[in-house]
Each structure stands twice: as structure tokens, then as C-alpha cells.
N, C-alpha and C positions, 0 to 999 in steps of 0.2 A: 282697714284704715278708713277713718271718716273723711267726708268731703272737706270739712274744715281743716283737717291735718294735711290733706293733699294740697289745698290752696296755700297753706302756710309754708309747706316745703317748696312749692313753686316760687313763692315770693322770696324765700331765702335764696334759692338758686339765682333768681334774677338779680337780687341785691348783690350776690357774690360776683356775678359777671360785671355789674356796674362798678363795684369796688375795684376789680382788677383793672378795668380800663381807666378809671379815674386815678388809681394808684400809679399806674404807668406814667401818666401825665404829671402826677405829683412828684414822682421820683426825679423826673427830668428838671422840674422846678427846684427841688431841693439841691440838685447837683449843678445848678446853673453856673455857679462861679467856677467850679472845676471844668465844666464843659467850655465855658468862655475862655478860661485860661489855657486849656489844652488846644482849643481851636486857634487861639491867638498865637500860641507857640508854634504850631504847625505852619500857620500863615507866615510868621517871621522866618522860619526855616525855609519855606518855599521861596520867599522873596530873596533871601540870602543866596539860595542855590541858583535862582534865576539870574542874579547879578554876577555871581562868582563863577558859574559854569562856563567853560570854554566854548565860545560860539563856533558852530560848525557851518561852513559855507558849502555851496554847491556850484559846480560848473558842468556845462553840458555842450555837446557838439552834435551836428546832424550830418549823416552820410547817406547817400543814395546808391543803392546797388541796382544797376540796370539789368534787364533780363538777358541781353545779348551783348557780346563784346566783339566788334570787328574792327579791322584796321581802317577800312573806308566803306561807307555805306554803298558806294557805287559798285563795289565788287559783287555784292549780293549773291543770289543763287546758291550753288552748291558750296562755294567757298565760305559763305556766311554760315551756312548750316554746319559745315565741317568744324568751324572754330567757334560755334556758339558756346556760351559758358553760363548756362542756366543753373542756378543753385538757390536753395531755399534760404530764408533769413536765418534759420537756425544754424545752417552750415557756416554762413558768413560770420555769425556771432561767435562761433567756436574758433574760427580762424583769427578773429580779432583778439580773442582771449588766449591764443596759443603762445607758447614760449618763444616761437619764432618772431612774432610781432612785439610782444611785451618785452622780450629780452633786449631788443634794440633800444627801447625807451630806458630801461634800467641802465644800460651801458652809457647812453648819451647823457642822461641827467644824473648819473652817479648815485643812484638810489640805494646802493649797497652800503652807503655811509649814513649812519643815523646820529645826528647831533641834537641833543635835548638840553635846553637850559634848566638849571636846578633852582627850585623855589622852595619856600616853606611848604611842608606837606599840607594837602587838602585846600587851603585857602590862598597860598602864596601866589599861585599862577593867576588867579582871578584878581587879587589885589594889585599885582603888577600891571595887569591889563587895564584895570580901572584908573590907575594912577599914571598911565602912559609910560611905564618903565619896563615894558616887555623886552626881553633880550632875544636877539636873533643872530645867527651865524650862517655863512655860506662857505662850504668846503668843496673845492673842485677836485681835490685828490687826497686820498688817505689810504695808503697801502701798508700792510702789515706782513711780517713773515708768517709762515704757515703755523708755527707753534703758538703764535700770539693772536690768532684769529678770534678766539672766543673771549678774550680779555676785554675788560672795560677800561676806558681812559678818561681822565678829567682834565679839561682845558680850562685854565684860569687866566682871566684878563688881568694883566699887570699894569698896563698903561693904555687906557682907552683912546687917548688923544693920538698917541703914536702907533696904535694898533699892535702893541706888544703883548705876548702871551707866553704861557708855559704849558707843557703837556706832561702829566704825571700818570703813572700806572695806578691800578686799583689799590696798591699798597701805599700810595702816597709818594712814591719815589719819583723825583723829577727826571724825565727822559730827555726832553729837548726844550729849547726856547726858540721863538720865532716872531715874525712880524707879518702883518697882513700884506698880501701881494708877493710874498717871497716863498720859494720852495725850501723846506727844511728837511734834512735827511739825517738819520742816525741809527746805526745798528739794524738796518733793514726796514726801518720805519720812515716813511716819507709823508709829509703833510703840507698841503698848500691851501691856505685860508684866503679867500677872495674878499671877504667882508665880515665885519663884526659890528653889531650895535648892542653895546652893553656897558655898564659902569665898571669901574675898577673893582677887582676882586670878585666879579661875577664869574660863575663857573658853568661849564657845559659838560655833559656826559657824552663821550664819543664811543661809538662801537661800530664794528664792521660785521655785516651779515652776509651770508652766501648769496650768490646771484639767484639761485633757485628760490630762496626764502623771499628775496625782494620781488621776484616775479609772482610768487604766490600771494604776497601782500597786495600787489596790483590786481590780481585776479579777484581777490576778496572785495576790494574796494571799488572795482569797476562794475558798473551796472549798464547793461545793454538791452534795449527792447525795440520791437518793431512798432512803428506808428501805424495803426490801422491794420487791416488784414491784407497780406500779400501786396503791400505797397512797395516793398523793397527799400523803405526809408528807415534807417536805424538811428536811434537816439542813444548816444553815449553820455553817461553822467558819472560824476564822482564827487564825493564829499570829503572835506578835510578842514583842518584848522587854518592852513595857509592858502589864501585865495589865489595868489600868484602861482604857487607850486602846482595846485590841482589843474589850473588852466594850462600850464606848460606841459604837464603830463598828458592831458587829453589831446592837446594839439599834436604832440609828438606821436602818440598812438595812432591818431587819424592819418598822419602823414606816412607812417610806417606801413599801415594797412593799404593805403593808396599805392605806394611804391611797389609793394610785393604783388599787388593785383596786376599792375602793369607788367612787371617782370614775369609773372606767371603766364599771362596771355602771350607775351612775346616769346617765351620759351616754347610754347606749343607750336607757334609758327616756325620757329627755328628747327624743332624736332622734325616736323613734316618736310621742311626744305632739305634737311640732311637725308631723309629717306628718299626723296625724289632724285637728288643728285647721285645717290648710290645706285639707283636702278636705271637711270637714263642711259648710260653706256650699254647696258644689257639690251634695252629696247632698240637702241640704234643698231647694235650688231644683229639682232633678230630681223630687223627691217632690211638690212643689206643682204642678209642670207636669203630672205624670202624673194627679194628682187632678182638675185642671181639665179635662183631656181626657176623663176618664171621665165626669165630671158632664155635660159638654157633650154627649157621645154619648148618654147616657141620656135627657137632655131631648129630644134630636132624635128618638129612637126610642121615646119613651114608656115609659121604664124597663123595658127588656127584661131579664128575669131569666135566669140560667143554669140549665140543666137539671142533673140529678144527675151525668150523665157529664162534663159540662163542668166542674162543680165539682171532681170528682175529679182531672181532668187539671190544673186550675189549681193545686190543692194541691201536686201533685208538681212541677209546673214552677216554682212559687215556691221550693220547697225546693232544687231543682237550681240555680236562679239565685243563691240565697243562698250556696250552697256555692262556686259559681264566683266570686262577688264576694269571699268570704272568702279564696279562693286568690289572688286578685289582690292583696289587701293583704299576704298572706304573702310573695308573690313580690317585692314592692317592698322588703321587709325582707331577705329571703334574698339577693337579688341584690347587696346592699351588702356581704354577708359571705362569699358563696361564689360560685364559678364555676358554669357550667352543667354541668360534668362532676362536680360534687360529688354524692354519693348523696342528700343532702337535697333538692337542686334537682331531680334526676332523678325522685325520688318525687313531688314536687309536680306536675311536668309530666305524669307518668303519670296522676295523679288527675284533672287537668284534662281530659286526653284522654277519660277514661272519662265524665266529666260531660257533655262536649260531645256524645259519642255518645248519651247518654241524652236530652239536650236535643233532638237531631235526631229521635230516635224519637218523642218527645212532639209535636214540631211536625207530623210526618206524621199523627199521631192527630187532632190538632186540625183539620187540613185537611179532614177528613171531616165536620165540623160545618157547619151553615148559616153563611152569610156574617155574618149579624148576631151569631150566637153566637161566631163566631171573633173578631170585632172586640171584643165585650164581654170575651171571655176575655183577649185581648191587653192591653187597657187595664187590666183588673182586675189581671192579673199584674204589669204595670209598676208599678202603685200599691203592691201588697203587697210586691214585691221592694224597691222604694226605701224603703218604710217599714221593712222589716226591716233593711235596711242602715243606715239612719239610727239606729235604736234600738241596733243592734249597736255602731256607732261611739260613740254616747254612753256605752254600758256600758264599752267599751274605754278611753275617755278617763278615766273615773272610776277604773278599775283601774290605769291607768298613773300617775295622780296618786298613788295609794296606793303603788305600786311605787317611784316616785321618792322619796317621803317616807320610806319604810322600808327603803331599800337598805342592806344590811350587807356586801355583797360575799361572795365564796366563799373568802376567806382568813381563817384564824384563827391567831393566834400562840399555840402550845401552851406553849412554854418560852421565856421571855426569855433573853437572852444571859448566860452566866456563865463566868468564867474559872477554870481549874483552879489549885489552889494549887501543885501539883507541875509542874515544867518537863517538857515533852515532849522537849526537846533541851537539852544533849547527854545521851545515855545514858551516864552516867559509868562504871558497871561494865563495860558492853560496850566502851567505848573503851579502858579499861585492859586488858581481856582481849585485844582485837584488837591493841593496841599491843605487848603482850607476845608474842603469837603471831607478829606480823609481825617483831619483833626476832629471835625465835628462828629463824624460817624464813629470814630474810635472812642472819643470821650463819652458819647451816648451809650455805646456798647459796654464800656467799662462801668458806667453808672448803673446800667441795667443788670449786668452780671454781678456787680457788687451787691445790689439789692436782692438778686435772686439767691445768692449764696449766704446772705446775711440772715442769721437765725435769731438775732436778739429780739426780745419782747418789745413790742411797740404799742399794743393796745390792751386795755383791761380784758377785752373779750378772750384773748389768748389765755389769760390766767384763769378766767372763770370757766373755761372749758376743762380745767383740771379739777374743778369742784371747789376752788378757793374764791370766796368773795373778795372783791377789791374794796378796801376801806378808804383808800385815799390815792389820788394821783397828784404827785407833787411836781410842779414844773421846775426846771433848772433856773436857778436864781442868778441874775446878773449882779445883784447886790452882794451875794455871797462871794462871787468871784472878785468883786471890787474890795470886799472886806479882807480877803486873804492877801491881796496885793498890798494893802495898807499895813498889814501885820509884819511884813518882811523887814527885817533889820531892827525891829523895835523890841525892847525887853520889858518895859513897864507898861502893861496893858490892863484895861478894864473890860468888863463884860460888854459895855457899850461899844467897844472896839473889836470884840471877838464873837459875840453871840448875835446872830441875825435877828432873832425875835426881839432883841432890845435895840439893835442898830436901826432896823427898818421894820417896825411892826406891821406896816401895810403891804409888805412884800407878798406877792402871789403865793410863794411857797409857804409863808406863815399862815395865810388865809386857808390854804389847803390843810395845814396842821390843825387849825381851829375846827375845820370840818371833821377831821379825824377825831379830835377831842369829843365832839358831839356823838360820833358813831360809837366811840369806846364807852361812853357813858351808858348806853343801852346794851352794848355787847357784853359788858363786864357785870351786869346785874346778876346773872346766874353763875358767875365764876366762883370758885371755891375761896378765892381771896382777892385782894386788890393789887396783887403783884402782876406786872406786865413785863414779859420778856420780848425783846426785839432782837431778831437774829437775821441771818441771810445765807445764801448759798456760797458766796465768795467774798473776798475782801475788796475794798475800794468801791463800794456801792453807795456810800453815804449813810450807812446804818447809824453811826454815832451822831451825825448831824440831825437825823430824824429823832433820835432818842433825847438829846439834850434840848433841842428846840421844842419838841413836844412837851417835855417836862416844864420848860419855861412858860409855854402857853397855858398849860393846866394850872401852874402856880399863879399866873396872873389872873386866873378866874376865881381866886380866893381859896384854893385848896393847898394843903401842905404836901409837898412832893419830895421824894427822895430818889435820886438817880444814882445807880451803882454801875461803875465801869468794871464789868466782870471779865474783860479781855486783858488778863494779866500778862499776856505775851506782847501785844503790840498796841494796847489801848493808849489813846492820846486825848481823852476827853478833857483832861485838866487844862489843856491849852485854850479850850473854848470857854471855860469857866474861871480862868485866871487864878488857879490854885496850884499847889505843889502836888506831885504824884505820890509822895510818901510823907508820913506813913499812910497806908491805904489797906485795901481788901486783903492782899496777900499777907501783910503784917498781922492783921487781925486773925486770919485763918491759921497762921503759924503760932498764934498765942502770944505774940510780942506786944500786941495792943488790944485795948478794949473798945467797945462801941463809941464811947465818947471821944476817943482820941482820933478815930478815923473819919468821923462824920464832919464835913466842912460846910460852913455857910457860904453862900455865893452872893453875888451882887444883885440877885433877883429875889425879891421878897417871897418867902414861902418855899424856896427851892434849896434843898440841901444836897450834898454830893459826897460820895465815897469814891476816891480815886483807886487806881489799880494797885498802887504800892510798888515795892521792889519786885523785879521779875524773878519768879521762883523757878526752880528746875522742874517742878512737877505740878503745874496748875490744875490739871484734871484731878489729881489725888487730893489736893487741897479743897477743891469744890465738893468732894465727897465726904469731907470731914463734918461731923455734927455741928461744928461752930457755924458753918454756912447756913444750915437749917435754922439754927438759933437766931442768926442775924436776920433771916427773912421773916421769921415769926415776930421778932422785935420790931422790925420795920413796918410790917403790916398793921401792927397795933398802934404805932406812933405816927403814922402818916396816912393821909387820905389816898395817896397813890404812890406806888413804888415801881420804878422803871429800871429794868436790868438790861444793860447792853452787853451782848455776848459775842464771842468770836464766831466766824462762819461755821455752820454745821457740817459742811462738806470737807472742811479743812481739819478740824479737831472735834473731839467729842464733848467739849465743855458745855455747849449749848444744850445737849441732851441731858446732862447732869443737872444744870440749872433748871431746865424745864420741868423737872419732877417736883419742884417747890413752888411753881408759879401757877396762877389761875388762868392766865390768858397768854397766848403766844401769837406773835405776828411776824411774818416774813417780809423782808425788804428786798426788792430787786431793782436794778438800775436799768433805765430805758436804753434799749439797743445793746446792752452789755451782757446781761444774763439771758440765757436761752430758756425756752420753755422746758427743755429736758432737764436743765440744771435745777430749775424751780421744782419740777416734779420729783426729782431725786431727793432734794432737800426736804420736801414735804413728806415723802415716804420714809426718810431717815428718822424724822421726828415720830411718825406714826409707829415705826418699828420699836421705838422706845416708850410707847404708850402715851405720847404727847400729841394732843390735838392742836393743829394749827388753825387758829380762829379766822385769820384773814391775811390779806396781802396788801403791801404798800408799794406802788409803782413810783419810783423816785427819779428825779432829774429828767423829766420829760422835756423834750425839745419840740417847739412848734415846727411841724413839717407839712409841706404841701401834699406829700404822699398820703398823709393821714386825712387832711382836709378834703382833698379831691377824691380820696378813696372812700369817702362817706363815713369815716370815723368821727366820733364826736370830739369837738375841740374842748379839751378838758380845762383849759384856762383862757377861754376866749373873752371872758368878762372880768373886769376888775373895777374896784370901787375907788373913785378918786375923791379924796377929801377936799381937794382944791375947788 
């Protein structure tokens, strides 16, 4: 490959890249109105939702969980340690969300009763709120028999001024009538309505849910978190439609949690007090028994006194025994709260092991004393130990009584629940912005996808890649659209009112046909005759418009032109030339008419016309009749130009039959309607029948930014203004 070819290829690639980027921008400009409309629609929907959506409010409360809970700080020491209530925030959060705490709130606030006002679906609730006509009801009691728990009921306000209402079941049958502030009962159903704010005929749906379902609803709606790390400060929050209701619920939950905490700490002191009262008589009996033994031994041995060494050992042994007894009491309490693997339990066992070792050492020391001294020491130790234990228990019982009486718990309500005046949902500004962005992005995506999947021809380059030269690019005419509108409802018309080349000769479409006339003059020089066939791949592409206006343009140039409507199935060319459709081509081919009877003069000088005639059952067979060949031969001898308009080649075979008698064939395709594949198949169909397609006409081109910014040539960017 030569250097020149390489550079050309690179230039082509660069151009393609630029076209793609430019075309992308152009597509968005072409779709600007749909993008604006879609974005505006989404914005309006977003605004409507922001206004109509039910506002959700938030309430919160603050609770402090202290690290220790004691009845009185002055007690301190071992008693404070014994009744310390250290727990993590996670534990306290689970306690708050327990059925024990929330169940009390459900019962107190009657949350098993659900009363919902009925509105128009979707928008009714929002409209009622905006108009200040929101309905509300307060029910303090609603009980149902077991068999009717799952049923729904409808309460209808009959007289709002007097507070009268009726209650009906789901089938619409009235069950009872009542009045606000009065208890109504009937067949196991009881209802007490404390307040109603609603107009006459307003309805409410009443239902009863189980206590467990109500608790679970609270658990889902209640949010609890710890402020900071290990601060012990818990924030309780809840969201809902009713500001007053969520505030009352949070306050009740906080109070229930506080009370259960106090009761729990008080219960621990009570349990320990019961334990001590149970064992105190036993210790008293042991003390008395030890004293009796000591006195009896002293009398038997004539009051033997302990020497200095024995007294020292006794003092230490009594102290060790006292500590061991104290550990025994502590273990009885700790064993109820912790397992043996708990650090507190392990520390207690280690301390006991140390004391037992000390006790064994002291026992060995005592064994060295005389027998009498040993016995006196043993009995004296027993008395003093039991006496110390007894006194200690009496002291602890007094302390526990004080603890129980003064227990305040380790929970404090710092902030009672308050609901915020501003709704936390919906965030109106954010919703409108997101809706606008979503509308814009969605509309842009749709525009790009539509362009990506659209396969219609947009540029002559696409046609020329098939090997077909493009003879003309005809823009879509606004004047033609205006002309068609004026024709509606009118019966008597002239070519000035139906034919664009006469109605507006300066139209850009007609200028393009004049350019085609020039191109055809040179293209048909080597043709076998002066007969031109115009066909296309599909119907509705403007093939007849091109044929008749091209014929008119050529006739105005001073040539004698005959245009033949060879579409004997659906041809309507006579409407543009203001003539009758019969007799016409089909009548001639059937032998019913001769040349002179089917050729019509038109309002355009030099332009004659043969209409389609009656619709025959076999148009293709008629075109194969020798009379059609004779007609073509006669026409080419008597006219400077003969234009034959045929049906679409991909629909029927008529065009292939006509093509055998003509010298030049042109294909017409509509901008963005016919695909490259269709045009290629149509071209191949002609070639299979031995007919060469001379060129292509791209019709009804629309000025598009995607073509302009994409680098395609603007095919009708210039016009000549006679003014």
C-alpha cells in the first residue's frame, strides 16, 4: 500500500471519529424538544410527589446509662461492688427493644388498634392535607371476639357536630351506632371513641392486630444508637406521620425502661436480703454452740490461758477465716450472675486458694503448741470467727435494707421525647432535583438508543457505498404539506392547487428536481430509449410525488413529456394532475381502449398523463401483454421524455416487468424510512431481472443537527430568494 493511500485511510478514520462525536451532539439537538418535554414531565411529577407525599416527622429522646448502680454512694466498698450493674450499650439497647418494655407501651397507648382514614387512592391523602381537611380519630378501646380478630371494619361519620358514627363490617352490614365519648357494645364488640375530626360521611378503616404484631411494629420503627464510644448515652428516635403519637410513644418507652431498671436493681438487693435472713439464724446457732464448747473446756481445764504466741496465731487465723467466710457469701451471689469462666469468678477462686494456703500454714504452726493450748486456740478461734461472721451479716442486712429503700437505678432520662416541627421526609428540593435529572438522563438515553437502533438512510454516502450514484437529494417540503392540507374537503381542484411545481416553483424540493433534470439529461444520452422508470423498495416514500413533479419540471423546460401511472393497484397520481383515473392504462392493456382515449392533457403545458384505470385482478399479467410494449414504443416516438411510475419492487414484480422496456431506471428512497438493506435488496432484485439501476433519489430529507454537526454536507442549506 502506498504512502498516499495510508494517509488517506488515516484521514478517513479521523473524519469518522469526528463525525461520531459531532453526530452525538447533533442527535441531542435534534431530540431537544422531546428531551425538554420529558424532563419537564419528570419535573412536574417530582413537584407533585413532593407536594402530595405524606410528610414523615421525627422524634427523639436521650437516656444515660451509668456504669454503676448503688442505693447510696456512702455505702461504697464491698456492697457497692456486690451490686454493681455494669452493662454494655448493646445490652441496654436490646433491653429497651424487648417485649417486656415495648409491651407496656403497646398496652398503655392501645397500639393494637389501627384506625386509618379513607381517601381517594394515590392523591387523596395529599390533597386532603393541602386543603386542611385531613381526618383523624382517637380510639381508647376496641375489643373484638376471637373469631372476628382478623376482620376489617368501616367507621362512618354520620353527624360530625354531634360526634355520631356507625360501624359496619367488611361486608357493609351495620353492626353498631355510637357517639364520641360513649362506650358502645354489641355481640362481643366494644368501641370507645374519644375524639373525631372529620366531615360527615368520612370513613375510617378499623382493624385489630395482635399484641405481638404491635410490638414488632414498634421494634421496626424504633431506632436506638449510642452517642460516641462507651459514653453510655443512648439516643432513641422514631419516625411517623403523627408528630404527637411518636412523641408519646417514645416518652412511654423511656419511662418503662427507667422503671424496669429501678425494679431490677431493687430486686437484686431484695434477693440478697432474703439470702442473709435465711442464713443468719444458722450462724447465730453456730456461735452459741462454739461459745458453749469453749466455756465447757475452760471449766474442765481450770481456765487455761493462751500464751503470747498462741494469741498472735489466733488473731491471724480469725482474720483468714473471716475472709474465707466473706468469699463464701460473695460466691453465692456471683454464681447466680456469672459462670465459673467469668473473670470475676476466677478472681474470687484465686483469692480463696491463697487464703486456704495461709490457713494450712497457720495450722502447722499451731500443731507445735501443747495439746491444751491447741484445743483452747481452736475453740477460741471458732467463737471469734462465728461472732465476726454474725456481726458482719447484721451489718450487711442493715446496708441492704438501706440499698433497697433508696434504689434509683443506673438509668437517667436526660431529654424527654420531642418531635421536630420540620418533616424529615420527603426532602422536597432533593426530589425535584433528582426527578429533573432522571428525566433529563432518561430522555437523553432514549434519544441516543433510538438513534443507535435506527437504520434508516440519512446520507447519500450510505447509498453510494452500495455502488449507486445519488442523482438528487430532495428536501421535505413544507409547501407540499401545506398543499395537502388545503386539498382536504375540496372537490373541484386545479393543478395550481395540487401540483407543487406549479403551486410554488421556487420551493427547494422543486429546485432539487431541476438539478435532477440536468443530471438525467446527461445520464440518458447513452440509454436505449427516452423512457425513465421510477420505482422504490417500499410504498409511502414519495415516488409518485417525484415522478409527477419531475415530469412537470421537464415539461416547463420546453419538452413534451408523458407520465404513466403503472401502479394499477394503488396508484393515485390523477389526484395531483386533477384528472379521472379511468379510462386508463389497465383499460388499454385489456383492449377496451386505444392510445388516444387514455392519454389526458394536464394543466401543465407539454405534460400528458395516462392514469392507472380500473383496478384489474392481474396487473402483472397485463404488463406482460404486447400492448404494453406497443404503448412504450408509441410513447417514446411521440414524446421527448416518458416517465413510468411503478409499484415498489419488493412488494410486487410489476417494476421488473416494466423495467425490461425502459432505458433508464431510478430508485427512490425516503430519508430515515428506508434502510440500506432494503435499498440493496431492491437493487439486487432489479439486477436479477437484467435491469440496471442507473441511480438513486433520496427523498424527504429533513434538516438535522446530527447531520450538520456530524460533518455531513447540508444538502439544501442554500436557497435562492427572488425577493
